[in-house]
N, C-alpha and C positions, 0 to 999 in steps of 0.2 A: 359467530364465535362469542362465547360468554365472556363477561368481564374478567373472571378469575383465570380463564385460559389465556387471555390477552396479557394479563398481569404476569403470569408465569413466563410467557415468551419474552416479555420485556426484561424480567429479572435474569433470564438466561443470557440474553444479549449483553446485559451489563456485566455479568460474570465473565463472559467471553472477552469483552473489551478490556477488562482488568487483568485477565490471566495471561494474555499474550502481549509481546512487544511488537508494536507496529512500526514500520518504517515508511516514510512517504518519499516517493521519488517524483520530483517536480514540485514547483512552488507557485503555480498559476492560480487562477480564480477558484477552480473546483477543488484544488488541494487546500486552499484557505477555508472553503466551506467544510471540507472533511475534517480538518484539524479543529476548527471551531466547534463542530458538533461532537467530536470525540471528547474534547475538553468538557463540554456541557454534560455529557453522559458519564464522565468519570473514566474514560478510556485512557490507555497508556500509549501515547505516541513517543516512542523511544528515540527515533532518529530521523534525519532528513538529508536528502541529497538533491542537488540541482546542477544543471549545466553551468550556471553562474554561482560560484561558491559564496560570494557576498550576499546574493539573494537568499541562499539557504541559511546563512547566519542570521539575517534579519527575520526570516520566517521562524527559525528556532527561538529567537528571543521573543517574538510576538506570542508564541504558543507554549513557551516553557519546555521546549524540547531539549534534552540533554546532550545529544550527540549530532554533530554535523560532519559529513564526509567531504573531504576536499576532492576525492576521486569518486565518481558515481559507482564505479565497479566495486568499491569497498562495501556498499550496501548489501551486495549479494553474498559476501564471504563473512560478514559479521555474525558470529555464532549466537549473539544475543537477539538477533532479529528473527521473529517467528513468521510475520506476515509482511509482505511488501505491497503497499498501495501504489499503483502506477497511475500517475496523473500527468504524464508527459504528452507532447504532441503525438498524434495518432501514428505517424510513421515510425516511431520508436517502440510502440507497444509490444509487438511480437518479439522483437529482439530482447527486451527487458523481461518479458514473461518467461521466455526460454532460459535466460540466465538465472532468474530467480528459482525456477523449478529445478534446474540442474544443480543448484546449491541447496536443495531441500527446503525451500521457503514455500509458504502458502502465498497465494496471489489474489489480490482484488484489483481489477483493472478497469479503468474508465472505458467507455465505448469510444470508438470501435476497437475490438481486440486487434484486428488487423485490417489493412486497406485492401488486401488481395486474398482471394479464396485459397490460393496455394499455401499461404502462410498458415491459415487455420488447419488445412489438411496436414501440413507438415507437423504442426503442433500436436494434433490429434494422434498422428501415427507414431511420433517419437516419444511423446510424453504420456501415452496411454490414458488419455482423458476419457471419462465415461461418456 
């Protein structure tokens, strides 16, 4: 890849980060890494939710995130959220992916998407994934 091609890709990623409102679900180590890098690249983390509300509030203050949900379910119905980044324990991934997709959100999920093969088959069948 030539330098100018790489530079165009980086510019497109930065545009994408600024154009969409990202929501982070989960406040563990990997979510901290994600939020820190989003801030460095000029991305817009709009909101955060966590099982423990107080931890979400501290996370939001640390990264300058404007909205914190008291109820995790609210992240999926917020009309201002474009993309949900799922950084919760593995056993909750498939449940949250499905809820986000059902509410018209784009999803970026930490590995593993699911702990059981049947969960991925269900997701593929019901959500028409490519």
